[in-house]
C-alpha positions in Angstrom: 0.0 0.0 0.0 1.5 3.3 -1.1 0.3 6.9 -0.6 1.8 9.8 -2.5 0.9 13.2 -1.0 1.0 16.1 -3.5 2.4 14.1 -6.4 3.6 15.6 -9.6 5.6 15.0 -12.7 7.6 17.8 -14.4 5.5 20.9 -14.5 2.3 18.9 -13.9 1.3 18.9 -10.2 -1.8 17.8 -8.3 -3.4 20.4 -6.0 -1.6 20.7 -2.6 -4.6 19.1 -0.8 -4.6 16.0 -3.1 -2.9 12.6 -2.8 -2.8 9.4 -4.8 -3.1 6.0 -3.1 -2.2 2.6 -4.6 -2.9 -0.8 -3.1 -2.6 -4.4 -4.3 -0.7 -7.7 -4.0 2.4 -8.6 -6.2 3.9 -12.0 -6.8 7.5 -11.7 -7.9 9.2 -14.6 -9.6 12.2 -16.4 -8.0 14.5 -15.1 -10.7 13.5 -11.6 -9.9 12.8 -10.8 -13.5 9.0 -10.6 -13.5 5.9 -10.2 -11.4 2.2 -10.8 -11.6 -0.9 -9.5 -9.8 -4.7 -10.1 -9.8 -5.7 -6.6 -9.0 -4.0 -3.3 -8.3 -6.1 -0.3 -7.4 -5.1 3.4 -7.8 -7.3 6.1 -6.4 -7.2 9.9 -6.6 -9.8 10.4 -3.9 -13.2 11.8 -5.0 -11.8 12.4 -8.5 -10.6 9.3 -10.4 -10.0 5.6 -9.9 -8.1 3.0 -11.9 -8.0 -0.8 -11.5 -5.3 -2.9 -13.2 -6.3 -6.6 -13.3 -4.7 -9.8 -14.6 -1.3 -8.0 -14.7 2.0 -9.5 -15.9 5.3 -7.7 -16.0 8.9 -8.6 -17.1 12.1 -6.7 -17.0 14.8 -9.2 -17.8 15.8 -7.5 -21.1 13.4 -4.6 -21.4 10.4 -3.6 -19.2 6.9 -4.7 -20.4 3.7 -4.9 -18.4 0.3 -6.1 -19.6 -3.2 -6.5 -18.3 -6.6 -4.7 -18.3 -7.4 -1.3 -16.8 -10.8 0.1 -15.8 -12.1 2.9 -13.7 -14.1 6.1 -13.5 -13.5 9.9 -13.5 -15.6 12.6 -11.9 -15.3 15.5 -14.4 -17.0 18.0 -12.1 -14.2 17.6 -9.5 -11.3 17.2 -12.0 -12.2 20.0 -14.4 -11.1 23.0 -12.3 -7.7 21.3 -11.6 -7.2 21.0 -15.4 -8.4 24.5 -16.0 -11.6 23.3 -17.7 -14.2 24.7 -15.2 -17.1 24.3 -17.6 -16.6 20.5 -18.0 -19.2 18.4 -16.1 -20.4 14.8 -15.8 -18.5 11.5 -15.2 -17.0 8.8 -17.4 -16.2 5.1 -17.1 -13.3 3.8 -19.1 -11.4 0.5 -19.7 -9.4 -1.7 -22.0 -6.4 -4.0 -22.5 -3.1 -2.2 -21.7 0.5 -2.9 -22.7 3.2 -0.7 -21.0 6.8 -0.7 -22.1 9.8 1.4 -21.1 9.5 3.1 -24.5 5.8 3.4 -25.1 2.2 2.5 -24.0 -0.6 0.9 -25.9 -4.3 0.7 -24.9 -7.5 -0.3 -26.7 -9.5 2.3 -24.8 -13.3 2.4 -24.5 -15.1 5.3 -22.7 -18.7 5.8 -21.7 -19.9 9.2 -20.5 -22.9 10.2 -18.4 -24.5 13.7 -18.1 -21.5 15.1 -19.9 -21.6 18.9 -20.5 -19.2 21.6 -21.6 -20.4 25.1 -21.6 -23.7 25.3 -23.5 -23.3 21.8 -24.8 -25.1 19.3 -22.5 -25.9 15.7 -23.1 -29.6 14.9 -22.6 -30.3 13.0 -19.4 -30.1 9.3 -20.0 -28.4 9.7 -23.4 -25.0 7.9 -23.3 -21.8 9.2 -24.9 -19.4 6.4 -26.0 -15.9 6.8 -27.4 -13.0 4.6 -28.1 -9.7 4.2 -30.0 -6.6 2.0 -30.3 -4.0 4.3 -28.7 -0.2 4.2 -28.8 2.0 6.8 -27.2 5.9 7.0 -27.4 7.5 8.5 -24.4 10.8 9.8 -25.9 9.1 11.7 -28.8 6.0 12.6 -26.8 4.0 11.7 -29.9 1.1 9.2 -30.3 -1.7 8.1 -32.5 -5.4 7.0 -31.9 -6.4 4.6 -34.6 -10.0 3.7 -35.5 -11.3 6.4 -33.1 -15.0 7.2 -32.6 -17.3 9.4 -30.6 -20.9 8.3 -30.6 -24.0 9.9 -29.1 -27.1 7.8 -28.5 -26.0 4.9 -30.6 -24.3 5.3 -33.9 -24.8 9.0 -34.3 -21.5 10.9 -34.0 -18.0 11.2 -35.6 -15.2 8.8 -36.4 -11.9 8.6 -38.2 -9.1 6.2 -39.2 -6.3 7.9 -37.2 -5.8 10.8 -34.9 -2.2 11.9 -34.4 -1.3 13.8 -31.2 1.6 15.0 -29.1 2.0 16.4 -25.6 5.1 18.6 -25.9 3.8 20.9 -27.1 0.1 19.8 -27.0 -1.3 19.2 -30.5 -3.7 16.9 -32.3 -5.0 16.4 -35.9 -7.4 14.0 -37.6 -9.6 13.5 -40.6 -13.1 12.7 -39.7 -16.6 11.8 -40.9 -19.8 12.8 -39.1 -23.2 11.3 -39.4 -26.3 12.1 -37.3 -30.0 11.5 -37.7 -32.3 14.4 -36.9 -33.8 12.2 -34.2 -30.6 13.0 -32.1 -31.7 16.7 -32.2 -34.9 15.6 -30.5 -32.9 14.3 -27.6 -31.1 17.6 -27.3 -34.4 19.5 -27.4 -33.6 21.4 -30.6 -36.5 19.6 -32.4 -39.8 18.1 -31.2 -39.6 15.7 -34.2 -37.1 15.1 -37.0 -36.7 12.9 -40.0 -33.5 13.3 -41.9 -29.8 13.0 -41.9 -26.7 15.2 -41.3 -23.4 14.2 -42.8 -20.0 16.0 -42.9 -16.4 15.2 -43.8 -13.2 17.2 -43.1 -10.2 17.6 -40.8 -9.9 19.0 -37.3 -7.2 19.6 -34.7 -5.7 21.6 -31.9 -2.4 23.3 -31.2 -1.1 25.5 -28.3 -0.5 28.3 -30.7 -3.7 28.3 -32.8 -6.2 26.6 -30.5 -8.9 24.4 -31.9 -9.5 24.4 -35.7 -11.7 22.6 -38.2 -12.0 22.4 -42.0 -15.3 20.8 -43.0 -14.8 20.3 -46.8 -18.4 19.1 -47.2 -21.5 19.1 -45.0 -25.1 18.1 -46.0 -28.3 18.4 -44.1 -31.3 16.7 -45.6 -34.6 16.9 -43.6 -37.8 15.3 -44.8 -39.5 16.9 -41.8 -38.3 19.0 -38.9 -40.7 20.2 -36.2 -39.5 23.0 -33.9 -40.3 22.8 -30.2 -43.5 24.4 -28.8 -45.2 24.2 -32.1 -43.1 27.1 -33.5 -43.0 25.7 -37.0 -42.6 22.7 -39.3 -40.1 22.5 -42.2 -40.3 20.0 -45.0 -37.9 19.0 -47.7 -35.1 21.1 -46.2 -31.6 20.9 -47.8 -28.5 22.7 -46.6 -25.2 22.1 -48.3 -21.8 23.8 -48.1 -18.3 24.0 -46.6 -17.1 25.6 -43.4 -13.8 26.3 -41.7 -13.1 27.4 -38.1 -9.9 28.7 -36.7 -8.1 31.6 -35.1 -10.0 34.1 -37.3 -13.4 32.5 -36.6 -15.6 31.1 -39.3 -15.2 31.0 -43.1 -17.4 29.2 -45.6 -20.5 29.2 -47.7 -23.7 27.2 -48.2 -26.9 26.9 -50.1 -30.3 26.6 -48.3 -33.6 25.4 -49.8 -36.9 24.2 -48.3 -40.1 23.0 -49.9 -42.5 24.3 -47.3 -42.5 25.9 -43.9 -45.6 26.1 -41.7 -45.4 28.7 -38.9 -48.3 30.4 -37.0 -50.7 28.3 -39.1 -49.4 30.0 -42.3 -47.6 28.1 -45.1 -44.5 29.5 -46.7 -43.1 27.7 -49.8 -40.0 27.7 -52.1 -37.4 29.0 -49.6 -34.2 29.7 -51.4 -31.0 31.5 -50.6 -27.3 31.4 -50.0 -25.3 31.7 -46.8 -21.7 32.7 -46.0 -19.8 32.4 -42.8 -17.4 35.2 -41.7 -15.6 35.7 -38.4 -18.2 35.0 -35.7 -21.4 35.2 -37.8 -23.4 33.5 -40.5 -25.0 35.9 -43.1 -28.0 35.1 -45.4 -28.0 38.2 -47.7 -30.6 37.0 -50.2 -33.2 34.7 -48.7 -36.5 34.5 -50.6 -39.8 32.7 -49.7 -43.3 32.8 -51.1 -46.5 33.2 -49.0 -50.0 34.6 -49.5 -49.6 34.9 -53.3 -46.6 37.2 -52.7 -43.1 36.9 -51.5 -40.8 38.0 -48.7 -37.1 38.8 -49.3 -34.8 38.9 -46.2 -31.3 39.5 -45.1 -30.4 37.7 -41.9 -27.2 37.9 -39.8 -26.7 35.6 -36.7 -23.5 35.9 -34.6 -23.1 32.2 -33.9 -20.0 32.6 -31.7 -21.1 35.6 -29.8 -22.7 35.5 -26.3 -26.4 35.2 -26.4 -26.6 34.5 -30.2 -27.7 38.0 -31.4 -29.6 37.9 -34.7 -30.6 40.7 -37.0 -33.3 40.5 -39.7 -34.3 43.0 -42.5 -37.2 41.7 -44.5 -39.0 43.2 -47.5 -42.7 42.3 -48.2 -43.5 42.0 -51.9 -47.0 42.0 -53.3 -48.7 40.0 -50.5 -52.4 39.5 -51.1 -54.5 41.0 -48.3 -57.6 39.0 -49.4 -55.6 35.8 -48.9 -54.3 37.1 -45.6 -58.0 37.6 -44.5 -59.0 34.1 -45.5 -56.0 32.6 -43.8 -56.0 34.5 -40.5 -59.7 35.5 -40.1 -58.7 38.6 -38.1 -62.2 40.0 -37.7 -61.8 42.5 -40.5 -61.9 41.9 -44.3 -59.1 43.5 -46.2 -58.3 43.5 -49.9 -55.3 44.9 -51.9 -51.6 44.2 -52.3 -49.2 44.7 -49.4 -45.6 46.0 -49.6 -43.1 47.2 -47.0 -40.3 46.4 -44.7 -39.9 44.6 -41.3 -36.8 44.7 -39.1 -35.9 42.8 -35.9 -33.1 42.3 -33.6 -33.3 39.4 -31.1 -31.2 37.1 -28.9 -31.7 34.3 -26.4 -33.3 36.9 -24.1 -36.0 37.7 -26.6 -36.9 40.5 -29.0 -34.7 43.5 -28.5 -35.7 45.9 -31.3 -38.2 45.8 -34.2 -40.0 48.1 -36.7 -42.9 47.5 -39.0 -43.6 49.7 -42.1 -46.2 48.3 -44.4 -48.3 50.0 -47.1 -51.1 49.0 -49.5 -52.0 51.4 -52.4 -53.4 49.0 -55.0 -57.1 48.1 -54.7 -57.0 48.6 -50.9 -60.3 48.3 -49.0 -61.6 47.6 -45.5 -65.0 46.0 -45.0 -67.8 48.6 -44.4 -68.8 47.4 -40.9 -65.3 47.6 -39.5 -64.9 51.2 -40.7 -68.3 52.0 -39.4 -67.5 50.6 -35.9 -64.2 52.5 -35.8 -66.0 55.8 -36.6 -68.8 55.2 -34.1 -66.2 54.5 -31.4 -64.2 57.6 -32.2 -67.2 60.0 -32.4 -69.3 58.9 -29.4 -70.3 62.1 -27.6 -69.5 64.4 -30.5 -72.9 64.2 -32.3 -76.1 64.6 -30.4 -78.2 61.4 -30.3 -77.4 57.9 -31.4 -79.5 58.2 -34.6 -77.8 61.3 -35.8 -74.4 59.7 -35.2 -75.4 56.6 -37.1 -76.7 58.7 -40.1 -73.5 60.6 -40.2 -71.3 57.5 -40.1 -73.4 55.7 -42.7 -73.1 58.7 -45.1 -69.3 58.9 -44.7 -68.7 55.2 -45.0 -71.0 54.7 -48.0 -73.2 51.8 -49.1 -70.5 49.4 -50.6 -69.7 46.2 -48.6 -66.0 47.1 -48.9 -64.9 50.7 -48.2 -62.1 51.6 -50.6 -59.1 53.7 -49.6 -56.4 55.2 -51.8 -53.8 54.1 -49.3 -53.4 52.1 -46.1 -50.3 52.1 -43.9 -49.1 50.5 -40.6 -46.1 52.0 -38.8 -44.9 50.3 -35.6 -41.8 50.3 -33.4 -40.8 48.4 -30.3 -40.8 51.0 -27.5 -40.7 50.1 -23.8 -41.3 46.4 -24.6 -44.5 47.2 -26.6 -45.2 47.8 -30.2 -46.4 51.4 -30.6 -47.5 53.2 -33.7 -50.5 53.8 -35.9 -52.6 52.4 -38.8 -53.4 55.1 -41.4 -56.4 54.9 -43.8 -56.4 57.6 -46.6 -59.0 58.5 -49.2 -60.4 61.7 -50.7 -63.5 61.6 -48.5 -62.2 59.9 -45.3 -58.9 59.9 -43.5 -58.4 57.8 -40.4 -55.5 57.4 -37.9 -55.8 54.5 -35.5 -53.3 54.4 -32.6 -51.9 51.0 -31.9 -50.3 49.4 -28.8 -49.5 45.7 -29.1 -48.0 43.4 -26.6 -45.3 41.2 -28.3 -45.8 38.4 -25.9 -49.5 38.4 -26.6 -48.8 38.1 -30.3 -46.3 35.3 -29.7 -48.7 33.4 -27.6 -51.5 34.0 -30.1 -49.3 32.7 -33.0 -48.3 29.7 -31.0 -52.0 28.9 -30.3 -52.8 29.4 -34.0 -50.2 26.9 -34.9 -52.0 24.3 -32.8 -55.5 25.4 -33.8 -57.2 28.2 -35.7 -56.9 31.4 -33.7 -59.9 33.7 -34.0 -58.6 36.9 -32.4 -55.5 38.3 -30.8 -55.5 39.2 -27.1 -53.4 42.1 -25.8 -54.0 44.5 -28.7 -55.6 47.9 -27.8 -56.9 50.4 -30.4 -57.5 54.1 -29.8 -58.9 55.9 -32.9 -58.3 59.5 -33.9 -60.0 60.9 -37.0 
């Protein structure tokens, strides 16, 4: 039984309050050139254990020891001592071992539980398995891990033929292939349902000078169906193909994105098409286009993937959207006709919507149903005209007899101010001009759209109107 307080090797030292204990029984041969043991246990208390079983050692000509090792490591406790404070979970490991005075070989297999690093966290109950045939040469401080693999929830994950590495200085490099079904994204909570496949090939590595790097020469995402959590949307026939590099200067690469249909808020968008490029810490989509409501939306999107809180900026242009189709689809309680044009902007991050503007206009065949206009006028002029009948006659005369009241122009202008959309709807014609002040709760709209995705929503809550003629 041996106990080594505050052990170290070279510049590597355990914390001053740590110790390593080893226990076991050795049988040494009569010629003093070899030994054997059934079990030797090594323990770094509360951090890591190792058990070496069925051991044999010889040192007549050169040292060689064989056997099988197994143990576990508590990453929560070990991580701070290796300057990896965000690492969590624990792992079990094992495999046959050969130790010589020149090198060490092990066919290592690892299984991890509740493993997390920073924002990456394995779902509860989803195992992480890894393994490789490893050989490390002491004199050169170089090694290789052949036939390595890292799998999540079965066969999903990455693998490669050989990973070369060294410890002085620390470096590693490998070619790899990656394969994952979209069902894995369900386990992580990114999707509520997914049918499809993600594949990628490339090289990756690490060095003390440059840090981690990767060069993905080809990646391909094919999704027959992908449903976002909380009924936010469903995508079908999605295809994303491209190349991507990551290194000291951040991201670099490009891709093409297409989707057959997207259903969000109960509305169907079709024919999504656009290109992406990656630069520094962001992905840019400068020319996205999608069709909806007999018109189209063109958008420029920028998401800072490597920045804290994932800030995203969107500038969208609405082109020739049919308001009659909008009325049929959403049943908003008012009947609109005409063609809609304009611009939408938004800035958001993981904390929610940070800024937004809405500027929409219709000037072609624009009309609002007669009863909606009549009710707005009645609301605005209560108390201004003596008697209910006189008010009703005045409103009827102004609105006119047609079922749809035509206007030369209709506009909506909104901005996010103090966590509420504030602005106005403008109705303009030769005989009647109306301005309707709007205050809209974004959370109410979000909840209403979520409910509409699950079932037809008849009206929005949280919207207040105050009309001024």
